[in-house]
C-alpha positions in Angstrom: 0.0 0.0 0.0 2.9 2.3 0.9 4.6 1.8 -2.5 1.3 2.4 -4.4 0.8 5.8 -2.8 4.4 6.8 -3.5 4.0 5.8 -7.1 0.8 7.9 -7.3 2.6 10.8 -5.7 5.4 10.7 -8.3 2.8 10.5 -11.1 0.9 13.5 -9.7 4.1 15.5 -9.3 5.2 14.8 -12.9 1.7 15.6 -14.2 1.6 18.8 -12.2 5.0 19.9 -13.6 4.0 19.1 -17.2 0.7 20.9 -16.9 2.2 24.0 -15.5 4.9 24.1 -18.2 2.2 23.8 -20.9 0.3 26.9 -19.7 0.9 30.3 -21.4 2.3 33.2 -19.4 -0.3 35.6 -18.1 1.8 38.8 -18.3 4.5 40.2 -20.5 7.4 40.9 -18.2 7.6 43.5 -15.5 5.2 46.0 -17.2 2.5 43.3 -17.3 3.1 42.5 -13.7 2.6 46.2 -12.7 -0.3 47.2 -15.0 -2.2 43.9 -15.7 -1.5 41.8 -12.7 -4.6 43.0 -10.8 -6.9 42.1 -13.7 -5.8 38.5 -13.6 -6.0 38.4 -9.8 -9.6 39.6 -9.7 -10.9 37.6 -12.6 -11.6 40.3 -15.2 -10.2 38.1 -17.9 -11.8 34.7 -18.5 -10.0 31.6 -19.6 -11.5 29.7 -22.5 -10.8 26.4 -24.2 -7.5 24.8 -23.6 -6.4 27.5 -21.1 -9.5 26.7 -18.9 -8.9 23.0 -19.2 -5.2 23.4 -18.2 -6.2 25.6 -15.3 -8.7 23.1 -13.9 -6.3 20.2 -14.4 -3.6 22.2 -12.5 -6.0 22.7 -9.6 -7.0 19.0 -9.6 -3.4 17.8 -9.8 -2.2 20.2 -7.1 -5.0 19.0 -4.7 -4.3 15.4 -5.4 -0.5 16.0 -4.9 -1.1 17.6 -1.5 -3.5 14.9 -0.3 -1.2 12.1 -1.5 1.8 13.8 0.2 -0.2 13.8 3.5 -1.2 10.2 3.0 2.4 9.1 2.2 3.8 11.0 5.2 1.2 9.3 7.5 2.3 5.8 6.2 6.0 6.7 6.6 5.4 8.0 10.1 3.7 4.8 11.3 
């Protein structure tokens, strides 16, 4: 059981890394961070299509990574 959760944790980590690398950048350098950063923070721009799918997949993989990390740490502890 311990090995299964460790393998799932590695798969979730690799999936999370690849999904984050597939996403487009939200701002164009320092000027985008100063002027347009607040628009992305408060949701004035809506993601559509592939961007929306990658965003939701990132959230799902991040949640599964954290849950699996806690489960693995519980099994290693005991």
